[in-house]
Steps between C-alpha positions, in 0.01 A plus 500: 500500500473763772798608699529341843560841650151621401266562791127448476307809614183428697175642383202618702315166465795315652518743789124465564518126496794499737316730744200265496734206570666683785161580654388135477824396663447745787144381558613139511790566736288686760321177576813323613602514866772357728867547567656210315669578167587278216871468485688242299682241702773272380659203670858608403506877509880511508546328165399795284467873526185512296186322622204465264161621613259363237208707630652824382454701184814453303500834325409760757226608738490844347284646223580661163351837563620855489712637784239667717252209473779246543614647833148480650433142381841386598475631857175309544627182356829493691316486837570172672205258513447235764289186475410205724545187293351161594775245564311246289566716196872500574513129427399553137764547239621852440362486144145476646574796728624704203193428293268584788654833596460836338697690765760758399787446740750755626791630297740299715348168394439607139878536463537124443736524204873543556484813279241664719146617420482419134286788386731745671811344344374429147203731457136432396594370155622172645143416604387535136798301363419213739128489389414558867320756722569706809277271706682173403602270778808275508272200459440604141872435417541182707401153381556176690752665728713657224510821302267532203573830323425597143795531268685817566419781255724772641831554670316571824328154494830338415657653807200414719499139395879462518494551874206272585735220596601705807153470642403199711139375525354471847276190555212682670378829624375481856358735763749593770413668830808720520441599861558146627838337499369179342301674229160373638245697703570488875272718711755559776771611260255723313380664820861547610570672170198732519509601866700781651783345697583633844718399795362188672383567853577252788140485623324389184461139619315633804233633269495292187525132595320201337209466747446873557141635485511757219303777664704464814828504306397821320420694817811364673707608196373858538548496873862380482575790268298744721263582214171459678300823552548530872434825690858624506528470122164669442600788734809567287268541196295762684217278614286674761295205631569256784860375494519332845490122542142373464567221750648676800446876405825587687766551230531612141430203280814359331583167358714392798242614754193366324618142462722422795543787752129575554368307802208366294710354216773401747269257677385342169854464373631350826213250528556368146876479541458312829297235310793477258744443789657841451471635853762770458391640168610862436259791446726710276467464124868452412543248780192302397628481145847408618358218719286367214780507245740310727268249671163468327557252220182409313597136479435445878164507659595768743658722235200477271269579794701816586497618138128456468430664841704807418311554174159430655556724804615794288214457253224467760632793712506721189147397403378564852667843506329593170164384636536717803617798293230490235196351673576511872396135561710359784652148468624322806834324552319168524343548155836582344668205669230258384544622141880474516488146643246385241696645206830346611338162580314467171798613298750260651266193489601281211794723390777259585625205695702559816694268726310365796723626786401631837513870417284455187246290687466773767465771231239290315297464825515872578393595148252215461671375186392170327684177574578434134744795507780266614699242310 
């Protein structure tokens, strides 16, 4: 009988076969995508320190090769792999999962035994003594929910099997979306996890509200932050072309002047606000935003009209400015007003039910809104 301390030395054929297996594994794993990992879940995690993951290799995820080759193969195998698993598969028993998978898991999961990674603790000889292989899964030593090991042939196997009672079987493996609190995929929680978080601004509801027109909201978002390419900003970058207002040609074009202070845009803004029953509407950006935040609630007809008017006026004035700058085609105030009125009217029609009070009836008449808008 050979001594249990003897170590089997790998030959070149074994190394070659192992390399081929590693390459096949790599090719198979590159086809998998997603961000959900297999992690074992138990219903009573506090009852035992050691949780059984039957998918794992029970010896090691490392190869029996010489030192230089071992380092290279090990570094490739230890990389974490992610897979998207269909939830229907999670309902099958974990034995079926074990038999279907050929994945080498990470070293953290392979350390399923209380003694640690078996091949590190007991050496390669224990694989031979157990009549097993490096690729063996836990399913090969589990039968009907209980351990099914061969009779121990060495002191190492005796020690391994003596501590099996410390390990508790989990009923199922299942996919868990670790980003979400409940373990299931939730788009809002996933987006919140991925995005770069910044301080919330007070004006965001002025721009991004449920019935906003997307193209209007985008231009308004840029304008609120003063990120539109107006003349004053272009001049700071060394632009040598025309930087005066394309509507009045009197002042340097800036965000504040272009949209509210210019006589052309002032008349359009005041006309639309008058139709919304805002006769004393401000013409300074900060004051317009302050008024909107404090008084323009989107659940009232007047508030929704004011929100839509602000976005439509800013968008159409910016488009008209670009048309004058790049093609020189003039557009009259009447044309812009007709477009603003049409956009607001068609957007608000059928978007909600409002109470039939006197103010709403007057607003509906001025904006030519349909009668079915009211409760």
